[in-house]
C-alpha positions as CSV (number, residue, x, y, z in Angstrom):
1,M,-23.9,-25.3,10.1
2,T,-21.1,-27.2,11.8
3,N,-20.2,-29.0,8.5
4,L,-20.5,-25.9,6.3
5,L,-16.9,-26.2,5.1
6,S,-17.2,-29.9,4.2
7,A,-20.3,-29.1,2.2
8,I,-18.2,-26.9,-0.2
9,D,-16.3,-28.8,-2.8
10,R,-13.0,-27.2,-3.5
11,I,-13.5,-27.9,-7.2
12,A,-16.1,-25.6,-8.8
13,F,-16.5,-27.6,-12.0
14,R,-14.7,-29.9,-14.4
15,I,-14.0,-29.5,-18.1
16,G,-13.1,-33.0,-19.2
17,S,-10.1,-34.0,-17.1
18,V,-9.4,-30.3,-16.2
19,E,-10.5,-29.3,-12.7
20,V,-11.3,-25.7,-12.0
21,A,-10.9,-24.8,-8.3
22,W,-12.9,-22.2,-6.4
23,Y,-9.6,-20.8,-5.2
24,G,-8.5,-20.0,-8.7
25,I,-11.9,-18.5,-9.6
26,L,-11.8,-16.3,-6.5
27,I,-8.2,-15.1,-7.3
28,V,-9.3,-14.1,-10.8
29,L,-12.4,-12.3,-9.4
30,G,-10.1,-10.4,-7.0
31,M,-7.9,-9.4,-9.9
32,L,-10.9,-8.2,-12.0
33,T,-12.4,-6.3,-9.1
34,G,-9.1,-4.6,-8.6
35,L,-9.0,-3.8,-12.3
36,L,-12.5,-2.3,-12.1
37,I,-11.4,-0.1,-9.2
38,V,-8.4,1.1,-11.2
39,L,-10.6,1.8,-14.3
40,S,-13.1,3.8,-12.3
41,Q,-10.4,6.0,-10.7
42,C,-7.6,6.3,-13.2
43,K,-8.9,9.5,-14.8
44,R,-8.0,11.3,-11.5
45,I,-4.3,10.9,-12.4
46,N,-4.6,11.6,-16.1
47,L,-4.7,7.9,-17.2
48,N,-7.2,6.4,-19.6
49,F,-8.9,3.1,-20.1
50,D,-6.0,1.7,-22.3
51,D,-3.5,2.8,-19.7
52,A,-5.4,0.9,-17.0
53,I,-5.4,-2.3,-19.1
54,E,-1.7,-2.0,-19.8
55,F,-1.1,-1.5,-16.1
56,F,-3.0,-4.7,-15.4
57,L,-0.9,-6.6,-17.9
58,W,2.3,-5.4,-16.3
59,V,1.4,-6.0,-12.7
60,I,-0.7,-9.2,-12.5
61,P,1.7,-11.6,-14.3
62,L,4.7,-10.4,-12.3
63,A,2.7,-10.6,-9.1
64,V,1.6,-14.2,-9.8
65,V,5.1,-15.4,-10.8
66,M,6.7,-13.8,-7.7
67,A,3.9,-15.0,-5.4
68,R,4.6,-18.6,-6.5
69,L,8.3,-18.2,-6.5
70,L,8.6,-16.9,-3.0
71,Y,6.2,-19.6,-1.7
72,V,8.4,-22.3,-3.3
73,M,11.7,-20.8,-2.1
74,V,10.9,-21.0,1.6
75,R,9.9,-24.7,1.2
76,P,13.1,-26.2,-0.3
77,E,12.4,-29.6,1.3
78,E,9.2,-29.9,-0.7
79,Y,10.1,-28.4,-4.0
80,F,13.9,-28.8,-4.3
81,N,14.4,-32.3,-3.0
82,S,17.3,-33.7,-4.9
83,A,15.9,-37.3,-4.9
84,D,12.6,-36.1,-6.5
85,W,14.5,-34.3,-9.3
86,K,16.8,-37.3,-10.0
87,E,13.9,-39.7,-10.1
88,N,11.7,-37.6,-12.4
89,S,12.8,-34.0,-13.1
90,T,9.7,-33.3,-15.3
91,D,7.3,-34.1,-12.4
92,A,9.4,-32.2,-10.0
93,F,9.4,-29.1,-12.2
94,V,5.6,-29.3,-12.7
95,N,5.1,-29.7,-9.0
96,M,7.3,-26.5,-8.5
97,I,5.2,-24.4,-10.9
98,A,1.8,-26.0,-10.1
99,I,0.1,-22.9,-8.9
100,W,-3.3,-24.4,-9.9
101,D,-2.9,-26.8,-7.0
102,G,-2.5,-23.9,-4.6
103,G,0.5,-22.4,-2.9
104,I,1.2,-18.7,-3.3
105,T,2.3,-16.0,-0.9
106,I,1.0,-12.5,-0.9
107,I,4.4,-11.1,0.1
108,G,5.8,-12.4,-3.1
109,G,2.8,-11.0,-5.0
110,I,3.4,-7.6,-3.5
111,L,7.1,-7.6,-4.6
112,G,6.2,-8.7,-8.1
113,G,3.4,-6.2,-8.3
114,L,5.8,-3.4,-7.2
115,V,8.2,-4.3,-10.0
116,G,5.2,-4.1,-12.4
117,V,4.2,-0.7,-11.1
118,I,7.8,0.6,-11.6
119,L,7.9,-0.7,-15.2
120,F,4.5,0.8,-16.0
121,W,5.6,4.1,-14.4
122,I,8.7,4.2,-16.6
123,R,6.5,4.0,-19.6
124,K,3.9,6.5,-18.4
125,R,6.0,8.9,-16.3
126,K,5.1,11.9,-18.5
127,K,1.4,11.4,-17.7
128,A,1.4,10.5,-14.0
129,N,4.0,10.4,-11.2
130,F,5.0,7.3,-9.4
131,G,3.3,8.3,-6.1
132,Q,0.0,8.8,-7.8
133,I,0.1,5.4,-9.5
134,V,1.0,3.7,-6.2
135,D,-1.9,5.5,-4.4
136,L,-4.3,4.3,-7.1
137,V,-3.2,0.7,-6.6
138,V,-3.4,0.3,-2.8
139,P,-7.2,0.4,-2.3
140,A,-7.6,-2.0,-5.3
141,L,-5.0,-4.4,-3.8
142,L,-6.6,-4.5,-0.4
143,V,-10.0,-5.2,-1.9
144,G,-8.5,-7.9,-4.2
145,Q,-6.9,-9.7,-1.2
146,L,-10.4,-10.2,0.3
147,F,-11.2,-12.7,-2.4
148,G,-8.1,-14.7,-1.7
149,R,-9.1,-15.1,1.9
150,V,-12.5,-16.5,0.8
151,G,-10.5,-19.1,-1.2
152,N,-8.7,-20.0,2.0
153,F,-12.0,-20.6,3.6
154,I,-13.1,-23.1,0.9
155,N,-9.7,-24.8,0.9
156,Q,-9.7,-25.1,4.7
157,E,-6.3,-23.5,4.9
158,A,-4.7,-20.5,6.6
159,F,-6.7,-21.1,9.7
160,G,-5.3,-20.9,13.3
161,K,-4.6,-23.0,16.3
162,P,-7.5,-25.0,18.0
163,A,-10.1,-22.7,19.5
164,S,-9.8,-24.6,22.8
165,M,-6.1,-23.8,23.0
166,L,-6.7,-20.1,22.4
167,G,-9.8,-19.9,24.7
168,I,-12.1,-18.4,22.0
169,P,-15.7,-19.4,21.3
170,E,-16.3,-22.4,19.1
171,K,-18.5,-20.6,16.6
172,F,-18.1,-18.4,13.6
173,P,-16.7,-15.7,13.2
174,F,-14.4,-16.4,16.2
175,S,-13.5,-19.9,15.0
176,V,-14.2,-22.2,12.0
177,Y,-15.0,-25.9,11.8
178,I,-12.2,-27.8,10.0
179,D,-12.6,-31.4,8.9
180,N,-10.3,-31.7,5.9
181,P,-7.4,-29.3,6.4
182,S,-4.8,-28.3,3.8
183,G,-1.6,-26.3,3.8
184,V,-0.5,-27.5,7.3
185,E,3.2,-27.0,8.0
186,P,4.9,-30.2,9.2
187,E,5.5,-28.9,12.7
188,Y,1.8,-28.4,13.2
189,H,0.7,-31.8,11.9
190,D,0.2,-33.5,15.3
191,L,-1.6,-30.4,16.7
192,V,-4.0,-30.1,13.8
193,Y,-4.8,-33.7,13.0
194,S,-5.3,-34.7,16.6
195,N,-8.0,-32.0,16.8
196,T,-9.6,-32.7,13.5
197,P,-12.5,-32.5,12.9
198,G,-12.9,-29.5,15.2
199,W,-12.9,-25.8,15.7
200,F,-9.9,-23.6,14.9
201,A,-9.2,-19.9,14.9
202,A,-10.7,-18.3,11.8
203,T,-7.5,-16.3,11.0
204,F,-8.4,-15.9,7.3
205,F,-11.6,-14.2,8.4
206,Y,-9.7,-12.0,10.8
207,E,-7.5,-10.9,8.0
208,M,-10.5,-10.3,5.7
209,C,-11.9,-7.8,8.2
210,W,-8.5,-6.2,8.8
211,N,-8.0,-5.7,5.0
212,A,-11.6,-4.4,4.6
213,I,-10.9,-1.7,7.2
214,G,-7.6,-0.9,5.5
215,A,-9.2,-0.7,2.1
216,A,-11.8,1.8,3.4
217,I,-9.1,4.0,5.0
218,A,-7.0,3.8,1.9
219,F,-9.8,4.8,-0.4
220,V,-10.7,7.8,1.7
221,V,-7.1,8.9,1.8
222,W,-6.8,8.3,-2.0
223,R,-9.8,10.6,-2.6
224,K,-8.7,13.3,-0.2
225,N,-4.9,13.3,-0.3
226,K,-3.3,15.7,-2.8
227,R,-0.4,16.9,-0.6
228,Y,1.6,13.6,-0.3
229,P,1.2,11.5,-3.4
230,G,2.6,8.0,-2.7
231,I,1.8,8.0,1.1
232,L,-0.5,5.0,0.7
233,A,2.5,2.8,-0.1
234,F,3.8,3.3,3.4
235,F,0.3,2.9,4.8
236,Y,-0.1,-0.5,3.0
237,F,3.2,-1.9,4.3
238,F,2.4,-0.7,7.8
239,W,-1.3,-1.9,7.8
240,Y,-1.0,-5.2,6.0
241,F,2.3,-6.4,7.6
242,L,1.1,-5.4,11.1
243,G,-2.0,-7.5,10.8
244,R,-0.2,-10.4,9.1
245,G,2.6,-10.4,11.7
246,L,0.1,-10.6,14.6
247,L,-1.8,-13.4,12.9
248,E,1.3,-15.4,12.3
249,Y,1.3,-16.1,16.1
250,V,-1.8,-18.3,15.7
251,R,-1.8,-19.5,12.1
252,I,-1.0,-23.2,11.5
253,D,0.8,-22.5,8.2
254,A,3.1,-19.9,9.8
255,V,6.6,-19.6,8.4
256,P,9.1,-18.1,10.9
257,V,10.8,-16.0,8.2
258,T,7.4,-14.4,7.4
259,Q,6.8,-13.2,10.9
260,I,10.3,-11.8,11.2
261,A,9.9,-10.0,7.9
262,C,6.6,-8.5,9.0
263,F,7.9,-7.0,12.2
264,V,10.9,-5.6,10.4
265,V,8.8,-4.0,7.7
266,V,6.2,-2.3,10.1
267,P,8.6,0.1,11.9
268,F,10.5,0.8,8.7
269,A,7.2,1.8,7.1
270,V,6.4,4.2,9.9
271,V,9.9,5.8,9.9
272,L,9.9,6.1,6.1
273,A,6.4,7.6,6.0
274,G,7.6,10.3,8.4
275,V,10.7,11.0,6.3
276,F,8.5,11.0,3.1
277,I,6.1,13.6,4.6
278,L,9.0,15.8,5.7
279,A,10.6,15.6,2.2
280,C,7.2,16.5,0.6
281,E,6.8,19.5,3.0
282,N,10.4,20.6,2.2
283,H,9.9,20.3,-1.5
284,M,6.6,22.2,-1.5
285,A,8.0,25.0,0.7
286,F,11.0,25.4,-1.6
287,K,8.8,25.4,-4.7
288,K,6.4,28.0,-3.3
289,I,9.1,30.5,-2.4
290,N,11.2,29.8,-5.4
291,N,8.3,30.3,-7.8
292,A,7.4,33.5,-6.0
293,M,10.9,34.8,-6.7
294,K,10.7,33.8,-10.4
295,D,7.3,35.3,-10.9
296,G,8.2,38.6,-9.3
297,I,5.6,38.4,-6.6
298,F,8.0,37.6,-3.7
299,G,7.1,40.8,-1.8
300,D,3.4,40.1,-2.0
301,V,3.3,36.6,-0.6
302,Y,3.2,35.5,3.0
303,F,5.2,32.5,4.1
304,S,4.9,30.6,7.4
305,N,7.9,30.1,9.6
306,W,7.6,26.4,8.8
307,E,7.9,27.2,5.0
308,V,10.9,29.5,5.6
309,K,12.7,26.9,7.7
310,N,12.2,24.2,5.1
311,Y,13.3,26.6,2.4
312,L,16.5,27.4,4.2
313,V,17.2,23.7,4.8
314,S,16.7,23.2,1.0
315,V,19.3,25.9,0.2
316,K,21.8,24.0,2.4
317,I,21.0,20.7,0.7
318,I,21.5,22.3,-2.7
319,E,24.9,23.8,-1.7
320,K,26.1,20.4,-0.4
321,C,24.6,17.9,-2.9
322,G,24.9,19.9,-6.2
323,K,23.4,18.4,-9.3
324,V,21.3,15.7,-7.5
325,A,19.6,18.3,-5.3
326,R,19.1,20.7,-8.2
327,K,17.3,18.0,-10.1
328,F,15.2,17.1,-7.1
329,Y,14.1,20.7,-6.6
330,G,13.8,21.4,-10.3
331,I,16.2,24.3,-10.5
332,D,19.1,25.3,-12.8
333,D,22.3,27.3,-12.4
334,T,20.4,30.6,-12.4
335,F,18.9,29.8,-9.1
336,T,18.9,32.8,-6.7
337,V,18.5,32.4,-3.0
338,A,15.4,34.2,-1.7
339,P,16.1,36.7,1.2
340,V,13.6,35.1,3.6
341,H,13.9,35.3,7.4
342,F,11.9,34.3,10.4
343,A,9.1,36.5,11.7
344,P,9.2,37.9,15.2
345,S,8.0,35.6,18.0
346,N,4.8,37.6,18.4
347,C,3.9,36.9,14.8
348,P,4.5,33.2,14.3
349,K,2.5,32.8,11.1
350,R,4.5,35.3,9.1
351,G,7.8,34.0,7.9
352,L,8.3,37.0,5.6
353,E,7.6,40.5,6.6
354,V,5.9,42.2,3.6
355,P,6.1,46.0,3.4
356,V,2.8,47.5,4.2
357,K,1.8,50.7,2.4
358,K,0.9,53.5,4.7
359,V,-2.6,55.0,4.0
360,E,-3.3,58.6,5.0
361,V,-6.6,58.7,6.9
362,E,-8.3,62.1,7.3
363,E,-9.6,62.6,10.8
364,T,-13.4,62.8,10.7
365,T,-15.2,65.3,12.8
366,P,-18.9,66.2,12.9
367,E,-18.1,69.4,10.9
368,N,-16.4,67.6,7.9
369,F,-18.4,64.3,8.0
370,Q,-19.8,63.4,4.6
371,S,-22.1,60.5,3.9
372,P,-21.0,58.0,1.2
373,L,-24.2,58.8,-0.6
374,E,-23.2,62.4,-1.0
375,K,-19.8,61.7,-2.4
């Protein structure tokens, strides 16, 4: 059991001189699993099988390219060494793009994937809105990332500091036995190799569990949420970067800029999620009241004080921002402000007082009482 990792060959099989690594296979399996999730759910947002395949072809290549590019950019001493390029520029270039040898970053993959989502949405914006497409992607993305962490397990990379240093049990799942590490940053060489073979924090497993919980939450929200399409984008940036930022404290392949980026993204995600929800509420309240005016049923509909407040805020925004606001709220120059007002304090749920028809009720006495059966 102790030598479990060393018993797993990083190369799954060979075809002639070509080696196929387990890491590459697992990444592909993660992509295919994500695609299957998208295929199974795309009908909920008016997309079909062909749309899902096209989406895959936009997102995956851009995600892979950006994942490698960002990995390389933060390691200039390894990939942009002027001496290497002068000596043999071809080998230096191949080394820079050699994704088959490992070396990608999920943050770059996220950025590339986001570009792919935007390009796909531009083509399909008449069928589904951007928020719906993003919500479709997030559960699939979190599930796909689980496979990548299994690849880290086989490659003996993305693990943490020695278990003895952190005071955690020297057994799985708390720690993992490492005898042939890879992906160790230079500043951690002495720490890692002086303790190898030995037990190190199983940070890749911690992240697997974190992402699995996030995927479950995201899927439930995806199935239930109709009020705030796109909210899962903010959830993903909060959830993933919070977990990744905390793990950067103990990982031996930590890059300082990554940790800084994580703890910048997390609070921004929370703030932007709050702004997004308020914007959605504002838009829905305006649409409800405005549609009631256009349909001639304004006097027959009840509006909450919250809806009235949002509507009045919308009117002020339209007055100040002009065409941009009119486009956001979907109105033209014929827009008429609805005469809404707040309900009395003793009636907090009624934002609009609707006239009530008075009904004459005949006083009933024993002498004039008549059974409904007799009428």
